[in-house]
C-alpha positions, 0 to 999 in steps of 0.5 A: 198355857205352856203349849201356847208359851212354847208357840210364842215368839220374841218381840223381834220376831213379831216385828219381823213378821209384821214387816214381812206381811207389809212387804209381801202379803200372803193373803187377802187380810194382809193385803187389806190390812197393809195400811194398818201394818204400816201404821203399827210398825211406825208406832212401835218404832216410835214407842221403842225410841221414846219409851223409858221405863219409869223408875218408880214402876221398876221399884214397884215391880221389884217389890212384887217379887214376880217370878212369872212370865208375860204372854201377849196375844197380839198382831202387828197391825193393831193400833192398841198393840202398837202403843202397848206391846213395845213398852211392855217388852222394854219394861220387863226386859231383863226382868221377866220373860215376855213372848207374843202369841199371834192371835190370828194363827190360832184362835183357841187362846184368844177365845179364852180371853174375850173382851165383852165377847170380842177377840180384842187385842192386845191381851196380856196374860200374866203367868206364874212360874208354873204357867198358871194364869195369874191374871189378864189385862187388855186391850187398852188402859182405862183412859182408852176404855173411857174414850171408847165408852164415850164414842159408843154412848154418842157416836154422832157427837163424838165420832169414830175419827175423833175417838181414834185421833184422841186415842192415838194422841193419848198413846203418843203422850202416855208412852205405855206408862198407864198400861204398865201401871195397870199390869203392875197392879195385877201382879 
């Protein structure tokens, strides 16, 4: 894990790379994902402006005496990541180091943390101070998972558009609080 950590980037670099890929796409995927980069960057900006760490959650983090690190597997075009990653970065800021590993740059890390056989992101890897994996979380909070299950159970009645709309409304209102709480419970 230390090698992946060493290849990780800061949140600022992550946003910069996302903007660069939006403005100057260098391959077909970046061209195809242009609208997703744009949406992801807008949502990250909104989350950064509106997210304030919850005092009770900060107290809970302090009580855990967690000395480890947070490694996030992500990409700036991801809708789930755009709501979760900025909140986690702000929550742990000044407390625990956080780095981001770009999923599409090297699939060997995400292949170790598949979700139901898929490379779903974001994936949060909780590392101890010696870079051992303590736990992992992702790609979305329980409420988001429940919405996905509702869609998969009956896509004719609860359409993909409804699912995406409800998920983004939830993210906009929740502002990362549930994701932070679920991760705190894994520390």
